[in-house]
C-alpha positions as CSV (number, residue, x, y, z in Angstrom):
1,M,100.9,155.2,169.0
2,E,101.1,152.7,166.1
3,L,103.2,149.6,166.7
4,P,102.9,147.6,163.5
5,E,105.7,145.1,163.9
6,H,107.2,145.2,167.4
7,I,104.1,144.8,169.6
8,S,100.6,143.7,169.1
9,I,97.9,145.6,171.1
10,D,94.6,143.9,171.8
11,F,91.8,146.1,172.9
12,F,88.7,144.4,174.3
13,K,85.8,146.8,173.7
14,D,83.4,145.2,176.3
15,T,85.8,145.7,179.2
16,G,87.9,148.6,178.0
17,E,91.0,146.4,178.8
18,I,94.2,146.7,176.8
19,T,96.7,143.8,176.7
20,L,100.1,143.7,175.1
21,Q,101.6,140.8,173.1
22,M,104.9,140.6,171.4
23,S,104.5,139.9,167.7
24,A,106.3,136.9,166.2
25,A,108.5,139.3,164.1
26,A,109.5,141.1,167.2
27,T,110.3,138.0,169.1
28,K,112.5,136.7,166.3
29,R,114.3,139.9,165.9
30,V,115.0,140.3,169.6
31,A,116.3,136.7,169.9
32,G,118.6,137.2,166.9
33,N,120.0,140.4,168.3
34,R,120.7,138.7,171.6
35,A,122.3,135.7,169.9
36,Y,124.6,138.1,168.1
37,L,125.6,139.7,171.4
38,D,126.3,136.4,173.1
39,N,128.5,135.3,170.2
40,I,130.5,138.6,170.4
41,L,131.0,138.3,174.1
42,K,132.7,134.9,173.6
43,G,135.4,136.7,171.7
44,G,136.6,138.5,174.9
45,E,136.2,142.1,173.5
46,T,135.4,144.9,175.9
47,F,132.1,146.8,175.6
48,Y,130.8,149.6,177.8
49,G,128.3,148.5,180.4
50,I,128.3,145.0,179.1
51,N,131.5,143.8,180.6
52,T,132.7,147.1,182.1
53,G,131.7,149.4,185.0
54,F,129.3,152.3,184.4
55,G,129.7,156.0,184.0
56,S,133.1,157.1,185.1
57,L,133.9,153.5,186.0
58,C,133.7,152.6,182.2
59,N,137.4,151.6,182.2
60,V,137.0,148.9,184.8
61,R,136.8,145.4,183.1
62,I,134.4,142.9,184.7
63,G,135.1,139.2,184.6
64,D,132.8,137.1,182.6
65,H,131.6,135.1,185.6
66,E,130.4,138.3,187.3
67,L,128.3,139.7,184.4
68,E,124.9,138.7,185.9
69,E,125.9,140.2,189.3
70,L,127.1,143.3,187.5
71,Q,123.6,143.9,186.0
72,E,121.7,143.4,189.2
73,N,124.2,145.5,191.1
74,L,123.6,148.2,188.6
75,V,119.9,148.2,189.0
76,C,120.1,148.1,192.9
77,S,122.7,150.9,193.1
78,H,120.7,153.1,190.7
79,A,117.4,152.7,192.5
80,C,117.9,156.1,194.2
81,G,114.5,157.7,193.6
82,M,112.9,160.0,196.1
83,G,109.8,162.2,196.4
84,D,106.2,161.3,195.4
85,E,105.3,158.0,193.8
86,V,104.8,158.2,190.1
87,P,101.0,157.7,189.4
88,E,100.1,154.2,188.2
89,E,98.8,155.6,184.8
90,I,102.3,157.0,184.1
91,V,104.0,153.8,185.3
92,R,101.8,151.9,182.8
93,L,103.0,154.2,180.0
94,M,106.6,153.6,181.1
95,L,106.1,149.9,180.8
96,L,104.5,150.2,177.4
97,L,107.2,152.5,176.1
98,K,110.0,150.4,177.5
99,V,108.5,147.2,175.9
100,H,108.3,149.1,172.6
101,G,111.9,150.3,172.7
102,L,113.3,146.9,173.7
103,S,111.2,145.0,171.2
104,Q,112.8,146.8,168.3
105,G,115.7,144.4,168.6
106,Y,118.7,146.7,169.1
107,S,119.2,146.4,172.9
108,G,120.8,143.0,173.2
109,V,118.2,141.6,175.6
110,R,116.4,138.2,175.6
111,P,112.8,138.0,174.4
112,E,111.8,136.5,177.9
113,L,112.9,139.8,179.5
114,V,110.7,141.8,177.3
115,Q,107.9,139.3,177.9
116,R,108.3,139.9,181.7
117,L,107.6,143.6,181.2
118,V,104.6,142.6,179.0
119,D,103.4,140.4,181.9
120,F,103.7,143.3,184.3
121,Y,101.5,145.4,182.0
122,N,98.9,142.7,181.4
123,Y,98.7,141.6,185.1
124,K,98.6,145.3,186.2
125,I,101.7,144.8,188.4
126,H,102.9,148.4,188.6
127,P,106.4,148.9,190.0
128,V,106.6,151.7,192.6
129,V,108.6,154.4,191.0
130,Y,109.6,157.7,192.5
131,E,109.4,161.1,190.8
132,L,112.8,162.5,191.7
133,G,116.2,161.2,190.6
134,S,116.6,161.6,186.8
135,L,118.8,164.2,185.2
136,G,117.4,163.5,181.8
137,A,120.6,162.0,180.4
138,S,122.2,158.6,180.6
139,G,118.6,157.7,180.4
140,D,116.1,158.1,183.2
141,L,118.3,156.0,185.4
142,A,116.8,156.2,188.9
143,P,113.1,155.9,187.8
144,L,113.8,153.1,185.4
145,A,115.8,151.3,188.1
146,H,112.7,151.2,190.3
147,L,110.7,150.0,187.3
148,T,113.2,147.2,186.8
149,L,113.7,145.9,190.4
150,P,110.6,143.7,190.4
151,V,112.0,141.7,187.4
152,F,114.3,139.9,189.8
153,G,111.9,140.1,192.7
154,K,113.1,143.2,194.5
155,G,111.5,146.6,195.2
156,S,107.8,147.3,195.6
157,V,104.8,147.2,193.4
158,R,101.1,148.1,193.4
159,Y,98.8,145.2,192.6
160,N,95.0,145.1,192.9
161,G,95.2,148.5,194.7
162,E,97.6,147.3,197.3
163,K,101.3,148.2,197.8
164,M,103.4,145.1,198.4
165,P,106.9,143.6,198.0
166,A,107.5,142.7,194.3
167,A,108.2,139.0,195.2
168,D,104.7,138.7,196.8
169,A,103.0,140.0,193.7
170,L,105.0,137.7,191.4
171,E,103.9,134.7,193.5
172,K,100.3,135.8,193.3
173,V,100.3,135.6,189.5
174,G,102.5,132.6,189.2
175,L,105.7,134.3,188.0
176,K,109.2,133.7,189.4
177,P,112.0,136.3,189.7
178,M,114.3,136.1,186.8
179,S,118.1,136.9,186.7
180,L,119.5,139.5,184.4
181,A,121.9,138.5,181.7
182,A,124.8,140.6,180.4
183,K,123.7,144.0,179.1
184,E,120.1,143.6,180.3
185,G,120.2,145.8,183.4
186,L,121.8,148.6,181.4
187,A,119.2,148.2,178.6
188,L,116.4,148.5,181.1
189,L,117.9,151.6,182.9
190,N,119.1,153.5,179.8
191,G,116.3,155.2,178.0
192,T,113.9,158.2,178.1
193,Q,110.8,156.3,179.0
194,F,110.2,158.3,182.2
195,M,110.4,161.6,180.4
196,S,108.4,160.2,177.5
197,A,105.6,158.8,179.6
198,Y,105.1,162.0,181.5
199,S,105.3,164.0,178.2
200,T,102.9,161.6,176.5
201,W,100.3,161.8,179.2
202,S,100.6,165.6,179.3
203,L,100.3,166.0,175.5
204,M,97.2,163.8,175.3
205,R,95.6,165.7,178.2
206,S,96.6,169.0,176.6
207,K,94.9,168.0,173.4
208,Q,91.6,167.4,175.2
209,L,91.9,170.5,177.3
210,L,92.4,172.7,174.2
211,V,89.1,171.5,172.9
212,W,87.5,172.2,176.3
213,A,89.1,175.7,176.2
214,D,87.3,176.5,173.0
215,I,84.0,175.2,174.3
216,I,84.2,177.0,177.6
217,G,85.5,180.1,175.9
218,A,82.5,180.1,173.6
219,M,80.1,179.7,176.5
220,S,81.8,182.6,178.3
221,A,81.6,184.7,175.2
222,D,77.8,184.3,175.0
223,A,77.5,184.8,178.8
224,F,79.5,188.0,178.5
225,M,77.5,189.2,175.5
226,A,80.7,189.2,173.4
227,K,80.5,189.5,169.6
228,A,81.1,186.6,167.2
229,E,82.7,188.8,164.6
230,P,86.3,188.1,165.7
231,F,85.8,184.4,164.9
232,K,84.7,184.9,161.3
233,S,86.7,183.4,158.5
234,P,88.0,186.5,156.6
235,I,90.0,187.7,159.6
236,H,91.9,184.4,159.8
237,R,92.2,183.9,156.1
238,V,94.7,186.8,156.0
239,R,96.7,185.4,158.9
240,P,96.4,181.6,158.3
241,H,98.2,180.0,161.2
242,K,96.8,176.5,161.3
243,G,95.7,176.6,165.0
244,Q,94.3,180.0,164.8
245,V,92.1,179.1,161.8
246,A,90.9,175.9,163.4
247,T,90.1,177.6,166.7
248,A,88.2,180.4,165.1
249,A,86.1,177.9,163.0
250,R,85.4,175.8,166.1
251,I,84.2,178.7,168.2
252,L,82.1,180.1,165.4
253,K,80.5,176.7,165.0
254,L,79.8,176.5,168.7
255,L,78.1,179.9,168.7
256,S,76.0,179.0,165.6
257,G,72.3,179.3,166.4
258,S,72.7,181.4,169.6
259,S,69.9,183.9,170.2
260,I,72.2,185.9,172.4
261,Q,74.4,186.5,169.3
262,Q,71.3,188.1,167.6
263,L,70.9,190.7,170.4
264,K,72.2,194.2,169.7
265,K,75.6,194.8,171.3
266,E,76.6,198.2,172.7
267,Q,80.3,197.6,172.7
268,V,82.5,198.3,169.7
269,Q,85.0,195.7,170.6
270,D,85.5,193.0,173.3
271,P,88.5,192.6,175.6
272,Y,91.4,190.5,174.2
273,S,90.5,187.5,176.4
274,F,87.4,187.1,174.2
275,R,88.4,188.7,170.9
276,C,91.8,187.0,170.7
277,M,90.8,183.4,171.6
278,P,91.7,182.2,168.1
279,Q,95.1,183.7,168.2
280,V,96.0,182.6,171.8
281,H,94.3,179.2,171.8
282,G,95.4,178.6,168.3
283,A,99.1,179.3,169.0
284,T,99.0,176.7,171.8
285,N,97.4,174.2,169.5
286,D,100.3,174.8,167.0
287,V,102.8,174.2,169.8
288,A,101.0,171.0,170.8
289,D,101.3,169.8,167.2
290,T,105.0,170.5,167.1
291,V,105.6,168.7,170.4
292,A,103.5,165.7,169.1
293,N,105.9,165.3,166.2
294,V,108.9,165.3,168.4
295,L,107.3,163.0,170.9
296,E,106.2,160.5,168.3
297,T,109.7,160.3,167.0
298,E,111.1,159.8,170.5
299,I,108.7,157.0,171.6
300,N,109.4,155.1,168.5
301,S,113.2,155.3,168.9
302,V,115.9,153.2,170.5
303,T,117.2,155.3,173.4
304,D,119.4,152.9,175.4
305,N,123.2,152.5,175.1
306,P,125.2,150.9,173.8
307,I,123.2,149.9,170.8
308,V,123.6,146.4,169.3
309,F,123.5,146.6,165.5
310,H,123.6,142.9,164.6
311,D,122.6,143.8,161.0
312,E,125.7,146.0,160.7
313,D,127.9,143.7,162.8
314,A,128.6,146.5,165.3
315,I,128.0,147.5,168.9
316,M,128.1,151.3,169.2
317,S,128.2,153.6,172.2
318,G,126.5,156.9,171.8
319,G,124.0,159.3,173.4
320,N,120.4,158.5,172.3
321,F,119.5,158.5,176.0
322,H,120.0,162.2,176.1
323,G,116.7,163.9,176.8
324,Q,117.4,167.3,175.2
325,P,114.6,167.0,172.5
326,L,112.1,166.1,175.3
327,A,113.4,168.7,177.7
328,L,113.1,171.6,175.3
329,H,109.7,170.6,174.0
330,A,108.2,169.8,177.5
331,D,109.2,173.3,178.5
332,F,107.7,174.7,175.3
333,L,104.4,172.9,175.9
334,A,104.3,174.0,179.6
335,I,104.6,177.6,178.5
336,A,102.0,177.3,175.8
337,M,99.5,175.5,178.1
338,A,100.0,178.0,180.9
339,E,98.8,180.7,178.4
340,I,95.4,178.8,178.2
341,A,95.0,179.2,181.9
342,N,96.2,182.8,181.8
343,I,93.5,183.9,179.3
344,S,90.8,181.7,180.9
345,E,91.4,183.4,184.3
346,R,90.9,186.8,182.5
347,R,87.6,185.7,181.2
348,T,86.5,184.5,184.6
349,Y,87.6,187.9,186.0
350,L,85.4,189.7,183.5
351,L,82.4,187.5,184.1
352,V,82.5,188.3,187.9
353,S,83.2,192.0,187.4
354,G,79.6,193.1,187.3
355,Q,79.6,194.3,183.7
356,R,77.1,194.0,180.9
357,G,74.1,193.5,183.1
358,L,75.5,190.7,185.2
359,P,75.5,191.1,189.0
360,P,78.8,191.5,190.8
361,F,80.5,188.2,191.3
362,L,77.5,186.5,189.7
363,A,75.6,186.6,193.0
364,P,71.9,187.2,192.7
365,Q,72.0,189.1,196.0
366,A,75.5,190.6,195.9
367,G,76.5,191.9,199.3
368,L,74.6,189.4,201.3
369,N,76.3,186.8,199.0
370,S,79.9,186.9,197.8
371,G,79.2,184.6,194.8
372,F,82.3,183.7,192.8
373,M,84.6,186.4,194.2
374,I,87.1,184.0,195.8
375,A,86.8,181.4,193.0
376,Q,88.5,184.0,190.9
377,Y,91.2,184.3,193.6
378,T,91.8,180.6,193.3
379,A,92.2,180.8,189.6
380,A,94.6,183.7,189.9
381,A,96.7,181.8,192.5
382,I,96.9,178.7,190.2
383,V,97.8,180.9,187.2
384,S,100.6,182.5,189.3
385,Q,101.9,179.0,190.3
386,N,102.0,178.0,186.6
387,K,104.2,181.0,185.8
388,Q,106.6,179.7,188.4
389,Y,106.5,176.2,186.9
390,C,107.2,177.6,183.5
391,T,110.8,178.6,184.3
392,P,112.5,176.3,181.8
393,A,114.2,173.2,183.2
394,S,116.1,172.7,180.0
395,V,118.4,175.7,180.6
396,D,120.0,173.9,183.5
397,S,122.7,171.3,183.6
398,I,124.8,169.8,186.5
399,V,127.9,167.8,186.0
400,S,127.6,164.2,187.3
401,S,129.5,160.9,187.4
402,N,132.9,162.5,188.0
403,G,132.6,164.6,184.8
404,Q,131.8,161.7,182.5
405,E,128.3,163.0,182.2
406,D,129.1,166.7,181.9
407,H,125.9,167.9,180.2
408,V,122.5,166.7,181.1
409,S,119.0,167.8,179.9
410,M,116.9,168.0,183.0
411,G,114.2,166.6,180.8
412,A,112.7,164.6,183.7
413,N,112.1,167.8,185.7
414,A,110.7,169.5,182.6
415,A,108.3,166.6,182.0
416,T,107.1,166.3,185.7
417,K,106.4,170.0,186.0
418,L,104.7,170.0,182.6
419,R,102.1,167.5,184.1
420,R,101.5,169.9,187.0
421,V,101.0,172.8,184.6
422,V,98.5,170.7,182.6
423,Q,96.6,169.7,185.7
424,N,96.5,173.4,186.8
425,V,95.1,174.4,183.4
426,Q,92.2,172.0,183.9
427,R,91.5,173.5,187.3
428,V,91.4,177.1,185.9
429,L,89.2,176.0,183.0
430,A,86.9,174.3,185.5
431,I,86.5,177.6,187.4
432,E,85.7,179.4,184.2
433,L,83.1,176.8,183.3
434,L,81.4,177.3,186.7
435,T,81.2,181.1,186.2
436,A,80.2,180.8,182.6
437,A,77.3,178.4,183.4
438,Q,76.2,180.7,186.2
439,A,76.3,183.8,184.0
440,L,74.5,182.1,181.2
441,E,71.7,181.1,183.5
442,L,71.5,184.7,184.7
443,R,70.8,185.6,181.1
444,R,67.6,183.6,180.9
445,P,65.2,183.5,179.1
446,E,67.8,184.2,176.4
447,Q,69.3,181.0,174.9
448,S,72.8,180.2,173.7
449,S,73.4,177.9,170.8
450,P,72.2,174.3,170.8
451,A,75.8,173.1,171.2
452,I,76.5,175.3,174.2
453,E,73.2,174.6,175.8
454,K,74.0,170.9,175.5
455,V,77.2,171.4,177.4
456,W,75.4,173.6,180.0
457,A,72.7,170.9,180.5
458,E,75.2,168.1,181.0
459,F,77.3,170.2,183.4
460,R,74.2,171.1,185.4
461,K,73.9,167.4,186.2
462,V,77.1,167.6,188.4
463,A,77.1,171.3,189.5
464,D,73.8,173.2,189.9
465,F,73.0,176.9,189.8
466,M,74.2,178.8,192.9
467,P,71.3,181.1,194.1
468,S,73.2,181.9,197.4
469,D,76.6,181.2,198.9
470,T,77.6,177.6,199.5
471,I,80.8,175.7,199.8
472,L,82.2,176.3,196.3
473,H,85.0,173.8,196.7
474,D,82.7,170.9,196.0
475,K,81.4,172.5,192.8
476,M,84.9,173.3,191.7
477,I,86.0,169.7,192.1
478,A,82.9,168.5,190.2
479,A,83.7,170.9,187.4
480,E,87.3,169.7,187.3
481,R,86.2,166.1,187.0
482,F,83.6,167.0,184.4
483,L,86.6,168.0,182.2
484,D,88.0,164.5,182.4
485,A,85.4,163.5,179.8
486,D,86.1,163.6,176.1
487,P,84.9,167.0,174.8
488,E,84.6,165.9,171.2
489,R,80.9,164.9,171.7
490,F,80.1,168.6,172.0
491,V,81.8,169.9,168.9
């Protein structure tokens, strides 16, 4: 994500550490925006959430002497999350995205409040946030409330691997709790940073897994004695979907130089799970590109409410917090990524089926050994679970806040289950990698391409050949972790 004016990001190559710093331009703009809001409030006008109640209480006017209390009450009352804790890597993304949104200078907050979130990021003080509670409209209220509590010393955080009261962590790094000024609690709670953080993580991981899917699919193709013809350019030139063309070219390149491809093949055609990899993998790549465009717009937008337009001399109340774009596209990406697991499991099934000279279940002594029989069961169970997760969250809406918030996106549910789908895809691909590596070794002395042999050799450092039955779980976890690495070094 490029942040040219609002935030400076310093990356220290020696340590891999990233720190945030507000730019001078951002600080000046945020301060000017806040000064405009303070001046407007002196005039006694009424503005939603600034000097009124919230939601269906929007018509209740709050006295000027109670505005700070109003903001802290808002945060405390909205800290209603439940369920699993949000992983720290997602919380860091939430902090980054919230800093970026506020630093654009449309939210009426003070620079020192934005700096406090920057401090949390840089000191690795990660507020404890819970996964359940957001409807994906009016912003991610409950998760962002938990993200905000530590600003004024409440709630819990994780610091140096330990969960502790926020006040204790602040003391350890020499920070003091700070009070919220008018509008600031609402600015912190309104926004799509919970949905956006989950979606960003899932998209980035999906992009990596899509490269791994092509690599592993190519290894499986050689292991199954599949033909390279379906990946040749003329086929894709006459149906030139971008993802399809790119996938075919990548797989063909991966197979280049394989001695197995030079062997005479008896089959006329291969099953779809091999022959149609460009069409299936490619379609998911195209969906990922579409989602990336939407997500890039979202994370570079102002999504709180009301928005303070000091340049236009206006404070406007609208609905930029509504997560519909994220909800729809998180559902779309989940469906598209689930297909990668679907087709991967089918290749695993064929590799263990005892066809094309391979022993049943890839067991050298099948019968005495069950080989990878139940590994395929696991892949099938995960694929089935993904299908259940792919029921769209975005088709649902539940009226809330006494009818004031009568249509919600459910984007938070879409985003959290998207992450589960993506994690499951990695597991299914890991199982295919295990079976493909085993099958390839059973083809010796035949060799695959230099690129695929390099992947095979690296993988064998963490999961060795299985001559007889062993506890497969350990190898499966090793394969899953192997796919955490950047696949670009192999292509």
